[in-house]
PARO-466434 format. One record per atom (N, C-alpha, C): x, y, z. Coordinates in steps of 0.001 Angstrom, whole numbers, padded with zeros to 6 digits, always signed. Example, Ala and Ser with C-alpha at 12.3 -4.5 7.8 and 13.67 -1.06 7.14 Angstrom:
PARO-466434
+013190-005690+007800/+012300-004500+007800/+013200-003300+007800/+012850-002250+007080/+013670-001060+007140/+012900+000030+007870/
END
This chain:
PARO-466434
+000840-001200+000000/+000000+000000+000000/+000878+001254+000000/+002005+001239+000780/+002903+002398+000833/+003535+002641-000525/+003961+001554-001205/+004572+001694-002534/+003571+002287-003521/+002283+001836-003405/+001263+002372-004307/+001080+003873-004085/+001131+004295-002836/+000962+005717-002534/+002122+006531-003101/+003401+006049-002917/+004571+006752-003476/+004473+006846-004989/+003974+005768-005592/+003815+005779-007055/+002807+006830-007464/+001763+006955-006663/+000747+007968-006953/+001350+009367-006896/+002200+009611-005899/+002838+010923-005741/+003733+011226-006919/+004470+010173-007350/+005397+010353-008466/+004638+010666-009755/+003602+009916-009970/+002809+010142-011180/+002169+011525-011139/+001749+011944-009969/+001109+013256-009835/+002086+014380-010142/+003379+014220-009697/+004387+015247-009963/+004661+015350-011446/+004752+014181-012090/+004997+014200-013536/+003834+014878-014234/+002626+014522-013772/+001435+015123-014375/+001428+016625-014173/+001864+017050-012964/+001885+018482-012670/+002844+019210-013606/+004097+018573-013829/+005081+019176-014722/+004560+019260-016132/+003928+018203-016573/+003387+018176-017937/+002311+019227-018093/+001485+019361-017054/+000419+020353-017099/+000992+021762-017184/+002093+022013-016464/+002725+023341-016485/+003242+023641-017873/+003852+022607-018488/+004386+022800-019842/+003260+023097-020810/+002149+022387-020651/+001015+022610-021546/+000470+024018-021385/+000397+024470-020146/-000104+025818-019889/+000805+026873-020512/+002164+026613-020454/+003111+027566-021035/+002932+027647-022533/+002774+026466-023173/+002584+026440-024622/+001250+027073-025000/+000242+026876-024150/-001092+027371-024472/-001125+028895-024539/-000144+029563-023895/-000134+031027-023885/+000126+031585-025261/+000753+030761-026136/+001068+031226-027479/-000132+031177-028406/-001185+030589-027976/-002373+030449-028830/-003433+031463-028418/-004305+031829-029381/-005371+032797-029091/-006407+032186-028168/-006683+030881-028352/-007683+030208-027527/-006998+029109-026726/-006929+029216-025391/-006231+028196-024576/-006988+026870-024612/-006232+025747-024502/-006798+024406-024455/-007366+024134-023065/-008488+023390-023014/-009092+023001-021737/-008635+021596-021399/-007933+021441-020293/-007376+020139-019902/-008042+019675-018610/-008555+018422-018609/-009167+017838-017423/-008213+016803-016866/-007786+016997-015655/-006853+016065-015025/-007580+014860-014474/-007001+013698-014633/-007511+012475-014023/-006439+011910-013106/-006914+011312-012006/-005982+010839-010987/-006171+009346-010780/-005082+008646-010514/-005159+007178-010383/-005722+006764-009011/-006572+005744-009086/-007148+005208-007846/-007122+003683-007886/-006962+003136-006691/-007052+001680-006537/-008166+001394-005525/-009156+000608-005952/-010277+000261-005079/-010139-001180-004630/-010224-001368-003340/-010222-002727-002778/-011644-003015-002281/-012297-003944-002955/-013683-004312-002633/-013645-005574-001760/-014145-005465-000528/-014110-006576+000421/-015533-007095+000625/-015798-008322+000177/-017132-008930+000287/-017402-009329+001735/-018685-009557+002096/-019022-009952+003474/-018314-011223+003941/-017949-012105+003002/-017238-013337+003395/-015736-013139+003508/-015247-011897+003282/-013828-011587+003439/-013030-011609+002158/-013587-012094+001072/-012840-012134-000191/-012653-010719-000724/-011501-010509-001407/-011161-009179-001887/-011085-009149-003406/-011413-007977-003958/-011312-007739-005395/-010729-006352-005591/-009646-006248-006388/-008951-004972-006567/-009222-004452-007968/-009588-003173-008021/-009886-002506-009288/-009029-001249-009388/-008378-001047-010511/-007563+000149-010748/-008189+000980-011852/-008034+002290-011726/-008571+003163-012754/-008306+004609-012422/-008922+005509-013201/-008704+006939-013025/-010034+007668-012927/-009996+008808-012251/-011175+009641-012133/-010742+011074-011901/-011520+011991-012436/-011238+013413-012228/-012073+013987-011090/-012942+013146-010511/-013844+013635-009471/-013157+013685-008116/-013715+014543-007229/-013226+014613-005852/-014238+014002-004882/-015301+013416-005418/-016338+012780-004597/-016130+011267-004634/-016059+010668-003450/-015737+009232-003376/-016754+008369-004125/-018041+008709-004003/-019079+007925-004675/-018894+007989-006191/-018592+009205-006704/-018414+009372-008148/-017156+008660-008617/-016099+008698-007788/-014860+008007-008156/-015129+006509-008311/-015910+005957-007363/-016200+004516-007401/-016947+004147-008674/-017975+004932-009005/-018749+004613-010205/-017948+004882-011471/-017024+005889-011443/-016164+006146-012603/-015309+004931-012935/-014952+004148-011915/-014119+002965-012127/-014963+001722-012417/-016274+001959-012614/-017144+000847-012992/-017500-000084-011850/-017476+000429-010626/-017773-000393-009449/-019137+000033-008896/-019938-000958-008507/-021273-000654-007959/-021140+000051-006614/-022042+001009-006407/-022033+001746-005145/-023358+001520-004423/-023286+001169-003134/-024474+000986-002288/-024292+001834-001046/-025347+002547-000681/-025250+003475+000446/-024962+002764+001760/-025327+001476+001851/-025113+000750+003117/-023651+000321+003314/-022852+000347+002235/-021460-000091+002351/-020626+000917+003146/-019551+000413+003761/-018628+001280+004499/-017445+001609+003593/-017147+002908+003435/-016128+003345+002483/-015089+004217+003200/-013842+003942+002914/-012753+004795+003426/-011839+005161+002261/-011382+006452+002250/-010555+006967+001151/-009266+007578+001731/-008128+007283+001085/-006853+007890+001502/-005992+008100+000264/-005410+009296+000168/-005663+010516+000953/-006915+011218+000456/-007172+012435+000924/-008335+013193+000500/-008232+013475-000996/-009289+013113-001766/-009235+013334-003221/-008950+014778-003613/-009260+015729-002744/-009045+017136-003069/-007557+017493-003172/-006683+016592-002676/-005251+016813-002798/-004762+016573-004216/-005624+015985-005043/-005325+015737-006457/-004101+014846-006631/-004043+013835-005781/-002941+012876-005868/-003421+011491-006262/-004754+011302-006358/-005278+009940-006483/-005298+009306-005101/-005369+008018-005027/-005355+007384-003721/-005947+005978-003735/-006257+005515-002548/-006835+004173-002388/-008216+004306-001740/-009116+003429-002164/-010473+003389-001596/-010765+001958-001156/-011218+001846+000075/-011584+000522+000593/-013107+000483+000765/-013742-000557+000201/-015197-000725+000304/-015493-002006+001069/-016118-001860+002228/-016591-003030+002983/-018055-003239+002614/-018326-004304+001854/-019685-004568+001418/-020553-005014+002594/-021750-004410+002695/-022680-004774+003765/-023267-006162+003494/-023553-006924+004541/-024204-008233+004359/-025537-008077+003609/-025886-009090+002821/-027122-009085+002035/-028082-010110+002621/-029269-009653+002999/-030296-010530+003596/-031527-010507+002693/-032090-011671+002445/-033295-011772+001616/-034536-011757+002502/-035503-010926+002143/-036777-010876+002867/-037893-011210+001881/-038628-012257+002189/-039832-012595+001428/-041017-012059+002228/-041556-010974+001743/-042654-010288+002431/-043946-010554+001666/-044715-011522+002151/-045900-011929+001399/-045467-012577+000104/-045897-012003-001020/-045517-012540-002329/-044380-011738-002961/-043823-010775-002202/-042758-009924-002728/-041425-010351-002110/-040408-010506-002953/-039077-010913-002494/-038097-009784-002800/-037317-009422-001791/-036330-008365-001986/-035039-008652-001235/-033942-008077-001751/-032642-008200-001081/-032317-006880-000381/-031855-006983+000860/-031566-005799+001668/-030131-005877+002168/-029431-004741+002075/-028049-004649+002585/-028095-003925+003924/-027464-004520+004908/-027547-003916+006235/-026476-004496+007145/-026106-003683+008160/-025193-004139+009208/-025955-004533+010470/-027284-004606+010353/-028102-004998+011509/-027695-006390+011987/-027772-006584+013296/-027348-007856+013887/-028485-008850+014055/-029719-008350+014206/-030855-009241+014431/-031949-008974+013399/-032867-009937+013292/-033993-009786+012357/-034843-008577+012719/-035065-008370+014013/-035876-007234+014449/-035242-005909+014079/-033914-005800+014247/-033208-004569+013898/-033305-004293+012402/-033213-005353+011602/-033291-005190+010150/-034668-004686+009729/-035717-005299+010273/-037065-004884+009908/-037322-003438+010315/-036819-003053+011479/-036983-001682+011946/-036226-000715+011046/-035021-001084+010671/-034184-000226+009826/-034806-000022+008445/-035409-001094+007893/-035969-001042+006543/-037460-000683+006547/-037976-000298+007711/-039394+000106+007841/-040355-000990+007382/-040015-002225+007710/-040901-003353+007416/-041708-003633+008678/-043007-003322+008642/-043845-003466+009825/-044551-004818+009839/-044746-005343+011037/-045468-006596+011226/-046825-006308+011849/-047873-006864+011249/-049204-006740+011825/-049369-007678+013003/-050428-007473+013772/-050664-008277+014968/-050744-009765+014652/-051349-010110+013524/-051560-011514+013185/-050554-012059+012192/-049608-011212+011736/-048625-011681+010763/-047685-012703+011380/-047101-013543+010499/-046186-014589+010958/-044800-014335+010363/-043759-014714+011122/-042380-014603+010645/-041668-015908+010977/-040791-016351+010089/-040186-017681+010253/-039043-017706+011261/-038627-016538+011751/-037582-016487+012784/-038035-015541+013879/-037423-015639+015031/-037743-014701+016104/-037078-013364+015800/-037644-012294+016333/-037085-010972+016094/-035695-010817+016684/-035365-011634+017674/-034042-011555+018309/-033016-012455+017633/-033441-013199+016586/-032523-014117+015912/-031426-013336+015192/-030166-013807+015318/-029054-013157+014639/-029135-013421+013146/-028719-012428+012355/-028734-012577+010903/-027336-012348+010360/-027058-012971+009216/-025750-012904+008594/-025933-012722+007090/-024809-012530+006408/-024889-012461+004953/-025492-013761+004411/-026501-013614+003580/-027166-014791+003027/-028356-015278+003829/-028642-014632+004986/-029803-015023+005782/-031090-014750+005007/-032121-015512+005331/-033417-015349+004659/-034518-015234+005708/-035372-014242+005536/-036503-014011+006445/-037787-014095+005632/-038733-014860+006145/-040028-015000+005458/-041132-014443+006348/-041886-013507+005790/-043013-012912+006503/-044293-013339+005796/-045202-013932+006547/-046514-014313+006011/-047535-013291+006484/-048111-012588+005545/-049083-011556+005886/-050448-012203+006137/-050945-012012+007348/-052212-012625+007749/-053269-011538+007896/-054377-011746+007191/-055500-010797+007274/-056734-011550+007752/-057338-011069+008835/-058549-011693+009375/-059686-010682+009249/-060699-011058+008490/-061820-010152+008253/-063137-010911+008397/-064191-010164+008664/-065539-010727+008672/-066199-010436+007332/-066742-011478+006733/-067384-011356+005418/-068843-011767+005551/-069732-010979+004974/-071166-011262+005001/-071607-011711+003612/-072252-012858+003554/-072779-013379+002295/-074292-013532+002411/-074982-013293+001317/-076430-013482+001262/-076739-014677+000370/-077513-015608+000913/-077890-016801+000162/-079407-016965+000165/-079891-017623-000881/-081326-017849-000989/-081739-019082-000189/-082995-019092+000238/-083571-020232+000958/-084676-020809+000078/-084552-022067-000278/-085567-022691-001119/-086903-022797-000376/-087963-022676-001149/-089292-022798-000538/-089772-024252-000597/-090700-024586+000297/-091293-025922+000318/-092532-025947-000576/-092966-027150-000930/-094154-027335-001757/-095125-028270-001051/-096385-027839-000948/-097434-028653-000331/-098510-028979-001370/-099080-030159-001240/-100191-030566-002095/-101482-030491-001273/-102480-029780-001802/-103753-029654-001089/-104924-029840-002059/-106063-030239-001467/-107288-030364-002252/-108097-029074-002144/-108772-028739-003261/-109629-027556-003291/-111057-028000-003623/-111950-027992-002633/-113321-028459-002863/-114136-027516-003746/-113610-026330-003984/-114322-025376-004830/-113837-025397-006278/-112827-026238-006554/-112266-026352-007891/-112737-027653-008508/-113174-027595-009778/-113665-028801-010454/-112665-029934-010367/-113184-031118-010227/-112373-032313-009993/-111270-032449-011050/-110047-032675-010543/-108903-032903-011412/-108189-031659-011875/-108827-030500-011773/-108163-029274-012193/-107078-028878-011190/-106064-028097-011688/-104919-027705-010866/-104884-026183-010701/-104502-025782-009540/-104282-024359-009261/-103053-024237-008378/-102196-023280-008710/-100924-023137-007974/-100855-021771-007316/-100603-021781-006024/-100268-020560-005296/-098739-020529-005217/-098139-019734-006098/-096684-019791-006291/-095918-019482-005015/-094827-020205-004831/-093932-019965-003703/-092880-018924-004049/-092118-018517-003066/-091038-017530-003266/-089873-017889-002356/-088672-017741-002898/-087479-018036-002111/-087256-016973-001036/-086683-017401+000066/-086308-016474+001128/-084845-016100+001022/-084360-015332+001970/-082956-014928+001991/-082405-015024+003411/-081150-015381+003489/-080483-015417+004792/-079104-014795+004671/-078660-014209+005770/-077360-013548+005828/-076409-014394+006656/-075283-014765+006045/-074272-015588+006711/-073036-014735+006971/-072581-014724+008203/-071377-013976+008558/-070243-014952+008852/-069137-014802+008115/-067977-015683+008273/-066774-014889+008772/-065916-015569+009530/-064593-015015+009841/-063601-015699+008898/-062999-014891+008007/-062124-015421+006968/-060682-015042+007270/-059801-016037+007213/-058372-015807+007422/-057647-016030+006108/-056842-015032+005703/-056038-015140+004486/-054566-014990+004833/-053759-015780+004183/-052311-015680+004327/-051716-015362+002966/-051047-014204+002888/-050495-013715+001623/-051560-013672+000537/-052766-013295+000930/-053847-013127-000029/-054643-014376-000315/-054190-015543+000140/-054886-016798-000112/-055717-017187+001119/-056989-017516+000887/-057853-017915+001991/-057435-019276+002545/-057251-019340+003869/-056827-020591+004507/-057882-021149+005460/-058830-020312+005890/-059886-020824+006763/-061091-019901+006692/-062264-020489+006953/-063522-019740+006954/-064412-020353+008029/-064772-019558+009022/-065588-020035+010146/-066914-019277+010147/-068012-020025+010189/-069341-019411+010231/-069603-018888+011634/-069858-017574+011717/-070102-016947+013015/-071593-016858+013335/-072413-016540+012332/-073841-016374+012598/-074639-016534+011316/-075920-016880+011508/-076864-016980+010397/-078114-016203+010777/-078551-015314+009892/-079726-014502+010156/-080669-014555+008956/-081914-014980+009205/-082913-015012+008135/-083472-013603+007976/-083311-013023+006796/-083784-011661+006566/-085070-011646+005734/-085407-012784+005155/-086668-012899+004425/-087101-014358+004445/-088258-014603+005043/-088755-015975+005136/-089241-016446+003760/-088991-017725+003422/-089504-018240+002154/-091022-018437+002220/-091684-018323+001085/-093127-018541+001004/-093378-019926+000425/-094146-020726+001138/-094444-022083+000701/-095345-022076-000530/-095012-022913-001510/-095863-023055-002694/-096910-024138-002431/-098165-023840-002777/-099251-024795-002572/-099835-025176-003929/-099808-026461-004207/-100406-026986-005430/-101790-027548-005091/-102821-026886-005581/-104199-027312-005295/-104715-028225-006413/-105432-029243-005989/-106119-030127-006932/-107614-030086-006627/-108399-029824-007675/-109839-029701-007469/-110501-031025-007102/-111449-030978-006158/-112198-032173-005734/-113706-031981-005907/-114106-030843-006444/-115527-030578-006626/-116080-031452-007762/-117092-032237-007430/-117671-033158-008408/-119010-032611-008893/-119073-032363-010186/-120325-031934-010822/-120690-032995-011861/-121795-033726-011594/-122200-034815-012488/-123014-034227-013639/-122578-034531-014870/-123256-034040-016064/-124261-035069-016599/-123922-036331-016464/-124818-037414-016922/-124348-038721-016312/-125173-039782-016410/-124784-041072-015836/-125497-042210-016564/-124845-043389-016463/-125442-044626-016982/-125117-045732-015998/-125922-046788-016000/-125687-047946-015121/-125697-049215-015958/-124944-050217-015470/-124919-051492-016163/-123738-052318-015713/-123375-053288-016556/-122283-054198-016204/-120943-053643-016710/-119872-054040-015994/-118508-053738-016429/-117804-055052-016692/-117283-055234-017879/-116572-056452-018232/-115071-056189-018267/-114320-057256-018413/-112863-057136-018376/-112285-057095-019789/-111258-056188-019972/-110443-056201-021187/-109009-056503-020793/-108338-057261-021604/-106957-057656-021271/-105957-056539-021540/-106394-055481-022209/-105481-054356-022505/-105191-053572-021227/-103916-053515-020854/-103523-052838-019607/-103833-051350-019673/-104485-050818-018603/-104762-049402-018507/-105923-048928-019344/-106689-049834-019897/-107786-049425-020788/-109083-049191-020023/-109776-048111-020420/-111148-047839-020006/-111931-047625-021302/-112765-048603-021633/-113494-048569-022895/-114975-048316-022598/-115537-047286-023274/-116937-046917-023017/-117733-046886-024319/-118917-047438-024291/-119790-047317-025468/-120615-046040-025442/-120576-045294-024323/-121451-044140-024144/-120739-042795-024206/-119458-042740-023798/-118752-041451-023705/-117524-041429-024612/-117197-040254-025079/-116078-040098-026016/-114740-040144-025289/-113736-040327-026074/-112374-040400-025542/-112004-039100-024824/-111369-039239-023640/-110943-038090-022847/-111935-037655-021807/-113150-038216-021831/-114172-037849-020850/-113783-038363-019474/-113908-037481-018461/-113650-037895-017080/-114919-038547-016535/-114758-039769-015968/-115906-040477-015401/-115577-040928-013989/-116660-041032-013197/-116540-041649-011867/-117258-042995-011940/-116537-044034-011539/-117093-045394-011604/-117344-045862-010177/-118562-046296-009900/-118937-046770-008564/-119427-048207-008661/-118817-049065-007828/-119308-050454-007709/-120502-050416-006765/-121677-050652-007308/-122875-050555-006490/-122909-051611-005386/-122148-052676-005560/-122187-053762-004575/-121469-053379-003286/-120438-052582-003367/-119657-052251-002156/-119411-050751-001989/-119802-049925-002938/-119641-048470-002836/-118267-047945-003214/-117326-048803-003636/-115980-048342-004003/-116045-047533-005294/-115217-046470-005324/-115240-045569-006473/-113827-045292-006989/-113744-045061-008281/-112495-044583-008886/-112841-043554-009947/-111900-042647-010213/-112045-041661-011289/-111041-042013-012393/-111485-042074-013613/-110618-042363-014748/-111117-041600-015960/-110240-041555-016973/-110611-040947-018245/-110825-042035-019298/-111812-041850-020131/-112053-042770-021233/-110910-042639-022221/-110318-043785-022604/-109247-043713-023606/-109587-044437-024902/-110669-045187-024850/-111125-045836-026088/-112650-045782-026119/-113215-045444-027280/-114674-045443-027435/-115114-046769-028076/-116108-047347-027448/-116598-048654-027901/-117955-048418-028554/-118037-048635-029802/-119259-048351-030534/-120457-049083-029949/-121604-048394-029888/-122800-048995-029280/-123280-050212-030034/-123002-050276-031324/-123477-051424-032116/-122803-052715-031718/-121523-052594-031233/-120780-053802-030898/-120754-054091-029404/-121290-053200-028577/-121277-053426-027133/-122333-054474-026761/-121945-055435-025917/-122917-056423-025457/-124042-055726-024686/-125197-056332-024708/-126353-055746-024029/-126079-055595-022550/-126362-054396-022006/-126211-054126-020573/-124809-053757-020148/-123817-053797-021062/-122429-053461-020706/-122202-051970-020923/-121757-051288-019850/-121489-049846-019944/-119986-049526-019894/-119164-050508-019525/-117712-050299-019482/-116985-051608-019744/-115808-051459-020305/-114877-052577-020433/-113599-052108-019736/-113218-052747-018611/-112129-052259-017752/-110957-053233-017710/-109768-052650-017614/-108568-053451-017423/-108620-054098-016045/-107943-055234-015842/-107968-055943-014552/-107594-055067-013370/-106687-054115-013579/-106256-053243-012472/-107427-052443-011927/-108245-051886-012827/-109367-051065-012385/-110457-051919-011727/-110675-053135-012256/-111650-054045-011639/-111222-054387-010223/-109924-054574-010024/-109416-054896-008688/-109625-053730-007729/-109397-052493-008217/-109579-051313-007368/-111042-051145-006944/-111937-051594-007809/-113369-051501-007479/-113854-052681-006644/-112982-053627-006430/-113378-054813-005658/-114260-055766-006450/-114137-055729-007785/-114952-056596-008646/-114223-057915-008913/-114935-058957-009213/-114305-060206-009651/-113484-059959-010910/-112589-060873-011224/-111701-060691-012370/-112429-060645-013700/-113568-061242-013750/-114300-061247-015027/-115158-060006-015214/-115416-059211-014123/-116195-058003-014262/-117142-057764-013110/-117815-056602-013152/-118777-056223-012119/-120192-056342-012688/-121085-056818-011839/-122470-057001-012314/-123232-055692-012392/-122834-054725-011544/-123568-053456-011551/-122641-052315-011150/-122432-051375-012069/-121628-050188-011790/-122401-048958-012237/-122116-047832-011570/-122674-046555-011947/-121558-045745-012596/-121788-045291-013828/-120789-044482-014554/-121345-043067-014676/-120584-042092-014098/-121041-040698-014112/-120040-039824-014874/-120567-039011-015775/-119755-038052-016498/-119515-036839-015586/-118230-036521-015366/-117859-035459-014418/-117343-034236-015166/-117829-033056-014722/-117375-031798-015308/-115902-031560-014980/-115127-031136-015977/-113691-030885-015788/-113402-029391-015909/
END
């Protein structure tokens, strides 16, 4: 280092002599030449692990930061810098840079590198104005020592109450309406209700990790839908006679009423009744004498008739 300094002095003297000669020659010209002096510097860059890197170069500046950047070396405000001698002496000199330790902080989803001489995680966060919320998490204690290459992870925790509104489905009831013609339908439409659900939601780094239901409040009751079926029987006409059996499943064959007519069939022997619609018309010319219906076995069974037929049934045409 001493030899480098003597060399700097020697070079500076030569430069001074040369500059004097240039100034003397410049007096002979109408317009003097503008000369910018540059001075030699040696920078010793010392990394946090102790390794050294030496850079040589020149700079005309008297500011240490500018000299460093003039020599193509990165400058960080956290680094410790010493210069000898004072650049204002115009001799050049030596600059020593002690690089500050580099610590990585993952703050939520953001990752950054910080240079600092702080000794603990808490000191670093305070120095860099990194605040921790009451519910935030950190992977080390605030008193944990930190070194070059240390990594700190902060998980940002947000706990909020969220209110959601959901619909409540309505129920459906089936009822009879004695004032409505038999078989007809009437609907008293239902309506959905509403309820308010309050949750406590916890998010870590913006991602939801838990949701707890705190309360449920019904703000609108649902309206039940009622489906009415008419039971009012208005007899338009009637016939009496025998009912015979047809092997066709589900058939109600009538020689007296047209297809689609609603009829009430009564077994006069026991009073059992069923309501059905005529699905086939049986011409009067081909109907056996005294037969007013031809019924499938299922309907004969419902009326309590023998399998071959009923001896006496009442068939009534019902208003629809």
